[in-house]
Every structure is written in structure tokens, then in C-alpha cells.
C-alpha positions as CSV (number, residue, x, y, z in Angstrom):
1,M,-4.7,-4.7,-28.1
2,S,-7.4,-6.1,-25.9
3,A,-7.7,-5.5,-22.1
4,R,-7.2,-9.2,-21.5
5,E,-4.1,-9.5,-23.6
6,T,-2.6,-6.5,-21.9
7,A,-3.5,-8.0,-18.5
8,L,-1.8,-11.2,-19.4
9,R,1.4,-9.4,-20.4
10,V,1.4,-7.7,-17.1
11,L,1.0,-10.9,-15.2
12,I,3.8,-12.5,-17.2
13,S,6.1,-9.5,-16.4
14,C,5.3,-9.8,-12.7
15,R,6.0,-13.5,-12.8
16,T,9.2,-13.6,-14.9
17,N,10.8,-10.2,-14.0
18,G,9.6,-9.8,-10.4
19,A,7.9,-6.5,-11.5
20,W,5.4,-4.8,-9.2
21,A,1.9,-4.9,-10.5
22,D,1.2,-1.2,-10.3
23,A,4.3,-0.2,-12.2
24,A,4.1,-3.0,-14.8
25,L,0.4,-2.2,-15.3
26,K,1.0,1.5,-15.9
27,A,3.8,0.8,-18.3
28,Q,2.0,-1.9,-20.3
29,I,-1.3,0.1,-20.6
30,S,0.7,3.0,-22.0
31,R,2.6,0.7,-24.4
32,D,-0.6,-1.0,-25.6
33,G,-2.6,2.3,-25.9
34,L,-5.5,1.3,-23.7
35,S,-7.8,3.9,-22.2
36,G,-11.2,4.3,-20.7
37,A,-13.2,1.1,-20.1
38,D,-10.4,-1.1,-21.5
39,A,-7.8,0.3,-19.2
40,A,-10.2,-0.1,-16.2
41,L,-10.9,-3.7,-17.1
42,C,-7.3,-4.5,-17.5
43,S,-6.5,-3.0,-14.1
44,R,-9.4,-4.9,-12.5
45,L,-8.2,-8.2,-14.0
46,V,-4.6,-7.8,-12.9
47,Y,-5.3,-6.7,-9.3
48,G,-8.1,-9.2,-9.0
49,V,-5.9,-12.1,-10.1
50,M,-3.2,-10.9,-7.7
51,Q,-5.7,-10.6,-4.9
52,S,-7.3,-14.1,-5.3
53,R,-4.4,-16.0,-6.9
54,M,-4.2,-18.9,-4.4
55,L,-7.9,-19.4,-4.3
56,L,-8.1,-19.4,-8.1
57,D,-5.4,-22.0,-8.2
58,H,-7.4,-24.1,-5.7
59,Y,-10.3,-24.1,-8.1
60,I,-8.3,-24.6,-11.2
61,G,-6.4,-27.5,-9.6
62,S,-9.8,-29.1,-8.8
63,Y,-10.7,-29.4,-12.5
64,C,-7.3,-29.8,-14.1
65,S,-5.4,-33.1,-14.6
66,Q,-2.2,-31.3,-13.8
67,K,-1.3,-29.4,-10.6
68,P,-1.4,-25.6,-11.3
69,D,2.3,-25.1,-10.6
70,H,3.1,-27.8,-13.1
71,L,1.3,-26.0,-15.9
72,Q,3.5,-24.5,-18.6
73,P,3.7,-20.7,-18.4
74,P,1.7,-18.6,-19.4
75,L,-1.0,-21.2,-19.3
76,L,-1.7,-20.8,-15.6
77,D,-1.9,-17.0,-16.0
78,I,-4.5,-17.5,-18.8
79,L,-6.5,-19.9,-16.6
80,R,-6.4,-17.5,-13.7
81,L,-7.6,-14.6,-15.8
82,G,-10.5,-16.7,-17.1
83,A,-11.4,-18.1,-13.7
84,Y,-11.4,-14.6,-12.2
85,Q,-13.8,-13.3,-14.8
86,I,-16.2,-16.3,-14.3
87,L,-16.2,-16.1,-10.5
88,Y,-15.9,-12.3,-9.8
89,L,-17.1,-10.3,-12.8
90,D,-20.8,-10.6,-13.2
91,K,-21.0,-8.2,-16.1
92,I,-18.9,-10.5,-18.3
93,P,-20.8,-13.5,-19.7
94,D,-19.2,-16.8,-18.8
95,S,-19.1,-17.8,-22.5
96,A,-17.0,-14.7,-23.2
97,A,-14.6,-15.4,-20.4
98,V,-14.0,-18.9,-21.7
99,N,-13.8,-18.0,-25.4
100,E,-11.5,-15.0,-24.8
101,S,-9.2,-17.2,-22.7
102,V,-9.0,-19.8,-25.5
103,K,-8.1,-17.0,-27.9
104,L,-5.3,-15.9,-25.5
105,A,-3.9,-19.5,-25.4
106,K,-3.7,-19.5,-29.2
107,L,-2.4,-16.0,-29.4
108,F,0.5,-16.8,-27.1
109,K,1.4,-19.9,-29.1
110,R,-0.3,-22.4,-26.8
111,A,-2.8,-23.7,-29.4
112,Q,-2.2,-27.3,-28.3
113,A,-3.3,-26.2,-24.7
114,S,-6.4,-24.3,-25.8
115,G,-8.5,-27.4,-25.3
116,L,-7.3,-27.7,-21.7
117,V,-8.2,-24.0,-21.1
118,N,-11.6,-24.6,-22.6
119,A,-12.3,-27.7,-20.6
120,V,-11.1,-26.4,-17.2
121,L,-12.9,-23.1,-17.5
122,R,-16.1,-24.8,-18.6
123,K,-15.9,-27.0,-15.6
124,I,-15.6,-24.0,-13.4
125,V,-18.7,-22.4,-15.1
126,Q,-20.7,-25.6,-14.6
127,N,-19.8,-25.9,-10.9
128,K,-19.8,-22.2,-10.1
129,E,-22.5,-22.6,-7.4
130,T,-21.0,-25.8,-5.9
131,L,-17.2,-25.1,-6.0
132,P,-15.1,-27.5,-4.0
133,E,-14.7,-26.5,-0.4
134,I,-11.4,-25.8,1.3
135,P,-10.7,-28.3,4.1
136,Q,-10.9,-26.4,7.5
137,R,-9.1,-28.9,9.7
138,D,-5.8,-27.0,9.2
139,P,-6.5,-23.3,10.0
140,E,-3.3,-22.1,8.5
141,K,-3.9,-23.8,5.2
142,Y,-7.6,-22.9,5.1
143,L,-7.0,-19.2,5.7
144,S,-4.0,-19.1,3.4
145,I,-6.1,-20.5,0.5
146,R,-9.4,-18.8,1.3
147,Y,-7.9,-15.3,1.4
148,S,-4.8,-15.9,-0.8
149,H,-2.1,-15.1,1.7
150,P,1.1,-17.1,2.0
151,K,1.0,-19.7,4.8
152,W,4.1,-18.2,6.6
153,L,2.2,-14.9,7.0
154,V,-1.0,-16.5,8.1
155,K,1.0,-18.4,10.8
156,R,2.7,-15.3,12.0
157,L,-0.7,-13.4,12.2
158,L,-2.3,-16.2,14.1
159,N,0.4,-15.8,16.7
160,V,-0.1,-12.0,16.9
161,L,-3.9,-11.7,16.5
162,G,-5.6,-15.0,17.1
163,R,-7.9,-16.9,14.7
164,E,-10.9,-14.5,14.6
165,E,-9.1,-11.3,14.0
166,T,-6.6,-12.9,11.7
167,E,-9.5,-13.8,9.4
168,S,-10.9,-10.2,9.7
169,Y,-7.5,-8.8,8.8
170,L,-7.1,-11.1,5.7
171,A,-10.6,-10.3,4.6
172,A,-9.9,-6.6,4.9
173,N,-6.8,-7.0,2.8
174,N,-9.1,-8.3,0.0
175,G,-11.5,-5.4,0.3
176,V,-11.3,-1.9,-1.3
177,A,-9.4,0.8,0.5
178,P,-11.3,4.2,0.7
179,L,-9.7,6.9,-1.4
180,T,-8.6,9.4,1.3
181,V,-7.2,12.9,0.8
182,Q,-5.9,15.6,3.1
183,V,-7.1,19.1,2.7
184,N,-4.3,21.6,1.8
185,P,-4.8,24.5,4.2
186,L,-2.3,26.6,2.3
187,K,-4.8,26.8,-0.6
188,T,-8.3,26.2,0.7
189,T,-10.5,25.3,3.6
190,Q,-12.3,22.0,4.2
191,P,-15.8,23.5,3.5
192,E,-14.6,25.2,0.3
193,L,-12.9,22.0,-1.0
194,V,-16.0,19.9,-0.2
195,A,-18.2,22.3,-2.1
196,E,-15.8,22.4,-5.1
197,L,-15.5,18.6,-5.3
198,E,-19.3,18.0,-4.9
199,A,-19.9,20.6,-7.7
200,A,-17.5,18.5,-9.9
201,G,-19.7,15.4,-9.2
202,V,-17.5,13.8,-6.6
203,T,-19.1,12.2,-3.5
204,V,-17.3,13.5,-0.4
205,K,-17.5,12.2,3.2
206,E,-15.6,13.6,6.1
207,H,-13.2,11.0,7.6
208,P,-14.8,9.6,10.8
209,W,-11.9,10.3,13.1
210,V,-8.8,11.8,11.4
211,S,-9.1,15.6,11.1
212,G,-8.5,17.3,7.8
213,C,-9.1,14.1,5.8
214,L,-11.9,13.4,3.3
215,E,-13.0,10.2,1.7
216,L,-13.8,10.5,-2.0
217,S,-15.7,8.3,-4.4
218,G,-16.8,8.8,-8.0
219,T,-13.8,10.9,-8.9
220,G,-13.1,9.4,-12.3
221,D,-9.5,10.3,-13.2
222,L,-8.5,12.0,-10.0
223,T,-5.6,13.9,-11.6
224,A,-8.0,15.5,-14.1
225,L,-10.0,17.2,-11.3
226,E,-9.4,21.0,-11.2
227,A,-9.0,20.9,-7.4
228,F,-6.1,18.3,-7.8
229,Q,-4.4,20.3,-10.5
230,A,-4.7,23.4,-8.3
231,G,-3.0,21.5,-5.4
232,K,-5.9,21.8,-3.0
233,F,-5.6,18.4,-1.6
234,L,-3.0,15.6,-1.0
235,V,-3.8,12.0,-1.7
236,Q,-2.8,10.3,1.6
237,D,-4.0,7.5,3.8
238,P,-5.2,8.7,7.2
239,A,-2.6,6.5,8.9
240,A,0.2,8.4,7.1
241,R,-1.5,11.7,7.8
242,L,-1.3,10.9,11.6
243,V,2.5,11.0,11.6
244,S,2.6,14.8,11.5
245,L,-0.2,15.0,14.1
246,I,1.6,12.6,16.5
247,A,4.9,14.4,15.9
248,D,3.1,17.7,17.0
249,I,4.9,19.6,14.3
250,Q,4.6,23.4,14.7
251,P,5.2,26.5,12.5
252,G,8.8,27.7,12.2
253,Q,10.3,24.3,13.1
254,K,13.2,22.5,11.3
255,V,11.9,19.1,10.3
256,L,13.9,16.2,8.7
257,D,12.1,13.5,6.7
258,V,14.8,10.9,6.4
259,C,13.0,8.5,3.9
260,A,10.7,10.9,2.3
261,A,9.5,9.6,-1.1
262,P,6.9,10.0,-2.4
263,G,6.7,13.0,-0.1
264,G,3.4,12.7,1.7
265,K,4.7,13.1,5.2
266,S,6.9,16.0,4.2
267,F,3.9,17.8,2.7
268,S,1.7,17.0,5.7
269,A,4.4,18.5,7.9
270,A,4.5,21.6,5.7
271,F,0.8,22.0,6.1
272,A,1.1,21.7,9.9
273,M,3.8,24.4,9.8
274,G,1.8,26.8,7.7
275,N,4.7,26.6,5.2
276,Q,6.9,28.4,7.8
277,G,10.2,26.8,8.7
278,V,12.1,24.1,6.9
279,V,11.3,20.6,5.9
280,Q,14.4,18.7,4.7
281,S,13.1,15.9,2.5
282,C,15.6,13.1,1.8
283,D,15.7,10.0,-0.3
284,L,18.2,7.6,-1.7
285,H,17.1,8.1,-5.3
286,E,17.4,11.4,-7.2
287,N,14.5,10.7,-9.5
288,K,12.2,10.4,-6.5
289,L,13.3,13.8,-5.2
290,K,12.3,15.4,-8.6
291,R,8.8,14.0,-8.1
292,I,8.7,15.4,-4.5
293,E,9.7,18.9,-5.9
294,E,7.0,18.7,-8.6
295,S,4.3,17.8,-6.1
296,A,5.5,20.5,-3.6
297,A,5.1,23.1,-6.4
298,R,1.6,21.9,-7.2
299,L,0.7,22.1,-3.5
300,G,2.2,25.6,-3.1
301,I,4.7,24.5,-0.6
302,T,8.0,26.4,-0.5
303,C,9.5,25.2,2.8
304,V,10.5,21.8,1.5
305,Q,14.1,21.2,0.5
306,T,15.3,18.0,-1.0
307,A,18.6,16.1,-0.7
308,A,19.8,12.7,-1.9
309,M,21.2,10.7,0.9
310,D,21.4,7.2,2.4
311,G,19.7,7.3,5.7
312,R,22.4,5.1,7.3
313,N,25.2,7.6,6.5
314,R,26.1,10.3,8.9
315,N,25.8,14.0,7.9
316,E,27.8,15.9,10.5
317,A,26.3,19.2,9.5
318,W,22.9,17.9,10.6
319,V,23.8,16.6,14.1
320,E,21.4,18.0,16.7
321,A,20.0,20.5,14.1
322,F,16.4,19.4,13.8
323,D,13.3,19.9,16.1
324,T,11.6,16.9,14.6
325,V,13.0,13.9,12.7
326,L,10.7,11.5,10.9
327,V,11.9,8.0,10.0
328,D,9.4,6.3,7.8
329,A,11.7,3.3,7.3
330,P,11.8,0.9,4.3
331,C,9.7,-2.1,5.3
332,S,7.9,-5.2,4.1
333,G,4.7,-3.1,3.2
334,L,2.4,-5.8,4.7
335,G,0.1,-3.1,5.9
336,I,-0.8,-1.9,2.4
337,I,-1.8,-5.2,0.9
338,R,-5.3,-4.0,0.0
339,K,-3.7,-1.3,-2.2
340,K,-0.8,-3.4,-3.5
341,P,-2.1,-6.9,-3.5
342,D,1.1,-8.5,-4.8
343,T,2.9,-7.3,-1.6
344,R,1.5,-10.4,0.1
345,Y,3.7,-12.7,-2.0
346,K,7.0,-11.4,-0.4
347,K,9.2,-14.2,0.8
348,A,9.6,-14.6,4.6
349,D,13.4,-14.5,4.1
350,D,13.1,-10.9,2.9
351,L,12.0,-9.9,6.3
352,F,15.2,-11.0,8.1
353,T,17.3,-8.2,6.5
354,L,14.8,-5.4,7.0
355,P,15.0,-4.9,10.8
356,V,18.8,-4.5,10.4
357,I,18.3,-1.7,7.8
358,Q,15.5,-0.1,9.9
359,A,17.7,-0.1,13.0
360,A,20.7,1.4,11.2
361,I,18.6,4.2,9.8
362,L,16.9,4.9,13.1
363,D,20.2,4.9,15.0
364,N,21.8,7.3,12.5
365,A,18.7,9.6,12.3
366,A,18.6,10.0,16.1
367,A,21.8,12.0,16.1
368,Y,20.0,14.7,14.1
369,V,17.4,15.4,16.8
370,R,18.2,18.4,19.0
371,P,18.0,18.0,22.8
372,G,14.3,18.2,23.7
373,G,13.4,17.4,20.1
374,T,11.1,14.6,18.8
375,L,11.9,11.5,16.9
376,V,9.1,9.6,15.1
377,Y,9.6,6.1,13.8
378,S,7.0,4.6,11.4
379,T,6.4,1.8,8.9
380,C,3.6,0.7,6.7
381,T,3.7,-2.9,8.1
382,I,2.1,-4.7,11.0
383,L,4.8,-7.2,12.2
384,P,6.4,-6.6,15.6
385,E,9.8,-7.6,14.2
386,E,9.8,-4.4,12.1
387,N,7.9,-2.2,14.6
388,E,8.0,-2.6,18.4
389,Q,11.0,-4.7,18.4
390,V,13.0,-2.2,16.4
391,A,11.8,0.7,18.6
392,D,12.5,-1.3,21.8
393,A,16.0,-2.2,20.8
394,F,16.7,1.4,19.9
395,L,15.5,2.7,23.2
396,A,17.5,0.1,25.1
397,E,20.7,1.4,23.3
398,H,19.8,5.1,23.5
399,P,18.9,6.1,27.1
400,E,18.8,9.8,26.0
401,F,15.4,9.0,24.3
402,T,12.2,8.0,25.9
403,R,8.9,6.9,24.4
404,E,6.3,9.7,24.8
405,S,2.6,9.1,25.1
406,F,0.0,10.7,22.8
407,T,-3.7,10.7,22.5
408,L,-5.8,10.4,19.3
409,P,-9.6,10.4,18.8
410,E,-11.5,7.1,19.2
411,P,-11.1,4.3,18.1
412,V,-7.5,4.9,19.2
413,G,-7.6,7.0,22.4
414,E,-4.7,7.2,24.7
415,T,-1.4,5.4,23.9
416,D,1.8,4.6,25.6
417,G,3.8,6.3,22.8
418,Q,3.4,3.7,20.1
419,L,0.5,2.5,18.0
420,T,-0.2,-0.1,15.4
421,L,-3.1,0.7,13.1
422,W,-5.0,-2.2,11.4
423,P,-7.4,-2.0,8.4
424,Q,-9.9,-4.3,10.2
425,R,-9.9,-2.1,13.3
426,H,-9.3,1.4,12.1
427,D,-10.1,1.2,8.3
428,T,-6.7,2.7,7.6
429,D,-3.5,1.1,6.1
430,G,-1.7,-1.2,8.5
431,F,0.8,1.2,10.0
432,Y,3.1,1.6,13.0
433,I,4.0,4.9,14.7
434,C,6.2,5.5,17.7
435,R,7.0,8.9,19.2
436,M,10.2,9.4,21.2
437,K,11.5,12.5,22.9
438,R,15.2,13.4,23.4
439,K,16.1,14.5,26.9
440,Q,17.2,18.1,27.3
């Protein structure tokens, strides 16, 4: 099985079954037995097409007699794969990109369309240096096509950020996120881990402003590193790592992580606690709890306990039982587009139900905070509807809680108790964190 054929199968699965690219990619690579360079190429093709899909369609449509959305599936997927190779992958000869795409058309029983694939892709090759420009008279349409984000999201961002920073945000989403890990203080120190990773050929850089975090490159298969297998670090974006810092979690506390999977915030809390106390890690799905338990074992954490629960359902035994409650609520995920490029294609309608769920979980979880305790609400999105507006509505209904200010190193500095992190400003995931204190 070739990397291109596997990539095409993944794109078809995403289109027809609504599958997420990362899960579909992992499953299809395993089924097709790809490894090494072929697996890497397949991943690059899938994520690349997802990242630039609307721009690719603009170019394909410029040289095709049919509109892209009128093309018979999987013909458009094949054209996108070919165009992506021609425009973005310098190491693949244009002729190979065209010829392999024609082969895919024949392989997937579209032999009659192979001529169209050949003609369109050759046109793109011929005009690679003079591709048709995107009209700029309509900023929403221009930015949407140029950076392959849906028009509804661009419009919303323009209202929140303005033109210049919206473009910076969209460009950042199409960049590569640094691979960041948190040092596990239960097993090593930062200098020891840096030395071990560098001895293994990994390039290591201290995170510029989030303590305890390192940026890695040249890792190869991260899970094959001895330091990973020994549990000496946790893969975690610095934005997520900040939750335990902002919560000011201390050794010996009782901490509740309401929506814990895949467990990063629970583990970060355990690090802050020196593995002393209790972290109650909860999730709706049993299978996710098993993965949390496996990761905790690898990291040498013994204070994490797991429980399956719906964050909206009251557990009377937990009322006022926790020093700190973390609510990392289900959200649109629009802050992690550069890691999950297909997240950008969520429908606007999906957002209308999320704040209702978020508010219900936050309202229920608040009951578990002891008097004088801390409640932290967070999401990996950047829209006010899921962030400030949810927190503001909660505080208006719960006078026993107040927003509590916190200070972080620059570029953040002092806050009024809430913070939205942006990839173009902070080089982190897009993330919202709000710290609230329950009155004594």
C-alpha cells in the first residue's frame, strides 16, 4: 500500500464518516502496514490537505471545468492530494505528483476521470509561479480562502480581533506548533532531563516563559525515547500546564478534575502536589480512564484516582469536599487548530449547544468546592461565547464565588482573574483560564 493511497482512504473516511483525521490516520496507517518514511509522508499529506483545503479548492477550481464541490467523490480528494504535493512538497517532483494522482484515479475506479486529473494538475504545475490571486475586496472571503478557515469563523474573529490580528491568528493556525513537554519532578530534575534528552540526540530548548516546560525537536518516535518510557516527562502544551500553576495547587490538597481525559491536568496537579494528597480524575468514558491510569503509572503518580461520571450529575458525597476543582469543559477546540487542522471545519451550529453544556458542568462542579477553595474553568477555544460569557453568567448566578486575580510571567503579566491565550501572541494553544474563589 502506498502512502498516497492510504492518505486518500483517510480523507475519504473523514469526508464520508465524519472521522477525525488523527484517529482515522492512525487506524488506516496500522491497517495498511505503513511505517517510517511512508507513514510520515501519509501523515504530511493528510494534515496538509486538511490545513489548506479551501485554498487548494480555489486553485483546482481555477483550472477545472467543474466547480470543486460538483466533482464526483473521491475525485476532489485525489486532486487535493496532487495539488498539495505540487504546491507544498518541494522534494516530490511535479511529474510524480501528477502521475501518482492519475494512478489513484484509476485505482479507485475513476479511470474515465483520470484525464481530468492529469489536465488540472498539469495546469497547476504550468502556472505554479503565477497562480490566480484571491480577490481582496471582501476581507472575509479573502481571509477564509487564503488561510482555509470557514467564513463564519473569520467573521467572528474579525469582530473579536480586528483585521490585522485575525490574519496573524489564521496564519499561526497554519504553522507548526512546538512540541512541548513538562518535566516530571517526581522522577528527575530539569537539568538531568535536558542532559539525558540531548545525549539521545534531541534538541532541547527551555520554554521562554512557562516554568518546568521544554520545547523538543528532532525526537523521532517520541514514545521510543528512554526518558518517555521511564515517565520523566509529560507531553503537554504550556497553556494546559498553566492551569495547575494558576490554581496554585499545593501538596496534601484534595483536587477534583471534572473532565480529565486524557489526564494532563491531573498529572500536572500531581506534580505540583509532590504526589501528596488526592487527585480525583473523572471522565464520562471508561476507556479514557484506563488510559489515564496507564499514563499515571508510567509517570510514577500514585495520588490519582479515577471515576466515570457525567460532569452535569451531582455526587452528594463530593459536595464541599475539594480544595480545588478543575473544569476543563468540552468545547469547540478552536484553539488547537494548528494541532488538529480539521477542527476548523466545525459547523457554527455546533457552537450553540456547547455553552449550555459548559454552564451545566460548571454549575454542578461548583458545589464540590469547599468554602475558601478554588474553582478553575478552562477551555481550549478562543470564542467569548464559550469562555468569558460562560464564566460571567456563572458568577452572576453564584455570588458565593468571585473572580480572583493572578500574575504570570511576561508576555501575560497581571490579570483580573481570567486569561485568553492566543498562538499568535503567546505561541501556545488558544486557551481560556478563569480562576474563581469560594467565599469562606
